[in-house]
N, C-alpha and C positions, 0 to 999 in steps of 0.2 A: 734491389742489390743482394737480396737474401739468398738468391740461387747461385751468385758469383763464385767462380772457382769450385765447382763441384767436379769430383773425379770419380768416374765408375770404371772399375776394373773387372772385366768379364773373362773367365776363364773356363777350363774343364778338360776333360779327356779328349784326345783328337779325334774328329770325326762326330762330335755329339751335336754340333750346330752352333758352337758359341760365337762365331763370326755373323751368323744371320740373326742371332739374339742381339749382338752389339749393335748391328746396323738398326735393328728394329727399336733398341733403347735410344739411339741416336734420333732416328725419325720420330719417335713418339715425343722427345723433348722438344725437339724443332718445331712440331705442331703445335706445341704449347707456347710458341713464342722466343724460346731460347736461342741463343747463338751456339751451336753446337760443332765441335770436331771431334771426328771419329778417327782415331789413330790405330793403325795396326803395326805391330812390332814385327821385325825382321828383315830380311834381304830382298824379298820379291813380295808384290801385292796380289792378294786375293780378290780384292774390291774391284780392281782394274778390269779383270775378265768378268767378274760377277756382275758388275754394273754397266759393262761395256763402256768404260771410260777410256779416253785417249792416253792417258799418263796418271799415275799417282806417285808423287815424290815426296821427298822431305819437306818442301813447302807446301802449306795446305792449299788444296783446290776445291772447287765446287763439285759436289757428287751428283748435282742435277735432282736431288731430293729434298732440298731445304737445308742441308748441313754440309759442312767441309769434311774432307778426308785427306789423310797424310799416312805417309809410310816412314816410320823412324827405325833406324838401325844403331847398333852401338857406334859404329864409325862416323856416320853423318851428324850424330848428336855430339860425339866428342870433337869431331871437327869445329862445329858450330860454337862450343863452348870454348874452345882454345882460340878460335879466331875473334870471338867476342871480347876476349881479354888481352890477346896479342895485338889485335887491330891490323895486322899485317899478313896479307895473303901469302907474301913470298916466303916467310917464316913458317907458316901452316904447311905449304908445301914441302919445304925442306924436313920439317918435323916427320910428315907421314911417308915421305920417299926414302927417308933414311931406313936401311934393313935392319939395324939394331933397334931402332926405336919402335918400328912395326911389329918386330919379335916381342918386345916387351908389352906392347899393346894387346896382342893376340893371346898371350899367355898369362897376363896380370889378372889374377883372380877377382871376378867380380866387377872389373873396370867397365866392360860393355853395359853390364846391367846398371851400374851407378849412372853411366852416361845417359842412358835412356830415361830412367826414372828421374834424374836430375831434370832433363827436359820436361817430362810430364808434369812435374811439380814446379816448374820454373815460374808460373804464372801466380801461383800462391805465393811463392818464396820472393817473388819480385827480383829474380835474378836472369841475366840474359836478356835477349830479345824479347819484346812485348809479346803476350800471348793473349789477345783480346776475345776470350771466349767465356761465356756463362758456364760451360760443361765441356769436360772432355771425357769421351768414352773410349776406354782402352780395349781393343781386342788383344788379349793379353797373350802370352804363351800357354802352351797346354800345362797340366797340373804340376809336374815335376820342375820344369824350368820356370813356371811362375812362381813357385815358392823360392827358387833361388834369387828371383828378382826381388821380391819382398824381403829376403834375409840380407841382401848385399849391403843397404847402407849400415846396419847394425855392424856387420863384419868389417866394413871399411873404417868406421868409427872406432872401433875396438882396436884395428891395427895401426890407424893414424889419429892420434888424439888430439893433435894441434895443428894449426895453420889452416888455410882455406879448405883443403880436402876433408879434415876433420870435422871442421865447421858446418860444411855444407852436407856432409853425410848425417851429421845430426840433425839438421834441419829438415833433410829428406825423410828421415826415420820418424821423426815428430810429426811431420805431415801425414804419411801414410797410416799413422796410427791413430789419426784425428778423425773419428766417425762423422764429425760435422762436416769433413771436406770429403773424405774417401769412402766408397761403398764396394763391397766385394761381392760378385755374382758367380756361382759356379753353376754351369749348364750340364745337365746329365740326361741320358736316356735310361728309361726305366729297366735296365738290364743289370745283371750282377757286377761285372768288371767296371763299367762307368759309375755306378753307385757307390762301390766300394773305394775308389779312387775318390770320388767327391767327398765322401765321408772323411776319409783320411786328410784331403787337402782342407777341408774346412776346420778340422781340429788343429792343424797345423798353423793356419792362418790366425785362428783364434789363440793359439799358445804363443805365437810370435808377436802378434801386434795387438791382441786384446779386443779385436773388433770381431763381431760374429758375422760371417758371410751368409748369403742367402742362397739356397740351393734350389734350383727350379728345373722342372723336367721339360724336355723337348719331345716333339712328335707322339704327344700324347693321345691316345686312342679315347674318343668320345662317340661311340656309335648309337645312333637313334633307336636302340632297341633294348629291351630289357632282358634280365639274365633268364627270367621265366620263358620268355619267347624263344632264346636261344635253346633252353631245355626242351621245349616241345618240338623244336626243329630237329634236334637230335633223336628224340625218341619216335617220331612219327614217321612211319615207313613211306608215306607219301611224299616225303622232303628227302629221300635217300641221296638225291644228287647234290644236296647242298649241306648235308649232316657233317661231312668233313670239314667244311669251311666254318660252320657253327661251332664245331669242338675247337677248332684253331682259334676263333675269335674269343671263345669262353676262356680257354687257357690263357691267352694274351692278356685278357682283363683281369684275371686271377693273378698274373705274375705283376701286372702294373700295380694292384692293390698291395701286393706283398712287399714290393720296393718302396712303394709310398708309405707303409707303415714303417719300414725300416728307418726312412728318413726322419720322419716325424719323430720317432722314437729317440734317435740318435741327436737331433739337432734342437728338440723341443719348439720346433716351430708349430705353430697352429694349424697351418696349412701350407700347401705346395702350390705356388704358382705354376702354370704350365703353358706351354705353347702347342698348339694341335697340330697333328699330322696334316699337312696341306698337300694336297694333289694337284701341284702346278709346277711347272718348269720355267715360268717367268720370275725372275729374281725380284723385280720391283713389286710385283704383286705379292709374294710371300713377304717380303720384309713390311710391306704396307699393311696386309692382313695381321701380323704379328704385332706391328706397332699399334694397332687399333685395340689391343687388349688392355682392359681397364687397368689391371695392376702394373703396367708400364708407366702409367702417369704417376705411380706413388713413388717410384724409386727415386 
């Protein structure tokens, strides 16, 4: 029972590979015997095409890799929450089909985020339908929107201090601030803009929740060649046909080291976990090789 109700939020700048890492984390934990649900947030599923699944929806379904997968949007989570308490599908339909109510839902600040975060934390808080998983891995929004998600409960509980909404917002906020339950992982490429956004997000999460996120790098180069060998290739006229590639590789490795040092200095991490650049177009192979990384087992 020690692992019961763990939640891992995975975020990062768009395009850095956060979805691949989230899937790898889900697979790694499933391989250790945990019952895992991989949740993607939004209106359409990335994993449906990525894994070649027939459908990914609000209700969890098997991924074929040993864990379940689901797609949660603000509306589907809000519908489930209201139906759970009202118990009447007809009233729910009237609520969502009413143009005034739909307009209020669409413009209410933070309501979609509250609905999603309420669903993610419902198993821990024992609210709503049963969510019997040891771990939920959340393929979260990208950086800016992710921060809006994490801020939503505090904003709601400050606006509505009493009643069910105020109470549940407080419970959500206390849950996502609890490092025994929630972990935060920021995926980055070792390039200027992703690193800058990752460091800003890490600070914002710590300032808001008091939890230190882990930054990890994706598509990290680990060529089986030493710097001295690259210098010889660059300087030796016999290798003039490959010296431009050697220069490019050396510059890329120097840039990697620069951004790694910046992350280590800013976050006080002792090391940076990384996923290698994998030359494959097979989604399941990529996720499987990433899941085999030793650090995934420790998260």
